[in-house]
Each structure stands twice: as structure tokens, then as C-alpha cells.
C-alpha positions as CSV (number, residue, x, y, z in Angstrom):
1,M,163.1,-2.7,84.3
2,S,160.2,-4.8,82.0
3,E,159.0,-1.7,80.5
4,D,160.5,-2.3,76.6
5,P,163.5,0.6,76.4
6,S,162.6,1.6,73.0
7,K,159.5,3.2,74.7
8,Q,160.8,4.9,77.6
9,Y,162.9,8.4,78.1
10,W,166.6,8.6,77.2
11,Y,168.7,11.5,78.0
12,N,171.1,12.9,74.8
13,M,174.2,13.9,76.3
14,K,175.4,15.7,72.9
15,T,172.2,17.9,72.0
16,G,171.2,18.2,76.5
17,Q,167.7,17.0,75.1
18,V,164.8,14.3,76.7
19,E,164.3,11.9,73.9
20,H,161.4,9.3,74.2
21,G,162.5,6.0,72.9
22,Y,165.6,5.7,70.5
23,E,165.9,9.3,68.2
24,S,169.5,9.6,68.8
25,S,172.7,7.1,68.4
26,V,173.7,4.9,70.9
27,V,176.2,7.0,72.2
28,D,174.8,10.1,72.9
29,R,172.3,9.0,75.0
30,V,172.0,7.6,78.7
31,G,169.2,5.9,80.2
32,P,166.3,4.4,79.7
33,F,164.2,6.3,82.6
34,G,160.8,5.9,83.0
35,T,159.6,9.7,83.3
36,E,160.5,12.3,81.2
37,D,161.4,14.3,84.8
38,E,163.6,11.6,85.5
39,A,165.1,11.7,82.1
40,S,165.9,15.5,82.6
41,H,167.8,15.1,85.7
42,A,169.9,12.5,84.4
43,L,173.0,14.1,85.0
44,E,172.6,14.6,88.5
45,K,172.1,11.6,88.7
46,L,175.2,10.4,86.8
47,R,177.4,12.4,89.2
48,A,175.9,11.2,92.6
49,N,176.3,7.7,91.4
50,S,180.4,8.5,89.9
51,A,180.5,10.1,93.4
52,K,179.1,6.9,95.5
53,W,181.6,4.8,93.0
54,A,184.2,6.5,93.4
55,E,183.7,7.1,97.3
56,D,183.2,3.1,97.6
57,E,186.6,2.4,95.6
58,A,188.5,4.6,98.3
59,R,187.0,2.5,101.2
60,E,188.0,-0.8,99.3
61,Q,191.3,0.6,99.0
62,R,192.1,1.5,102.6
């Protein structure tokens, strides 16, 4: 990701809002995302990643 993260979009986990740049504390935001739309779907992306990692981990333990 070559774009400056301070100019990208973030999802604020505390407020549920999309932010442009560093508007809130680092502990409250996830990202960065390239577009506002991507950031608005952050929770879906996090859930999908979490499920994939859990599946990968379970497969490795077999």
C-alpha cells in the first residue's frame, strides 16, 4: 500500500463511522482502506479474515 495512510479511509470501531485520515485514536480505528466504501465494509472484512484464520489454524492442528 503506497498511499499515505493519513490520507486514506479508516473505520472507527467505537463510533461505527468511516473517517478520512487520522481523525480518532489509533485504538479505535481499523484500516487503512483505499476508498470510503471499502472502509464502510470493514466489519465484514474483519469477520471474513477471522473465519479464514480460524479455519487455517484448525487445519494446521490436524
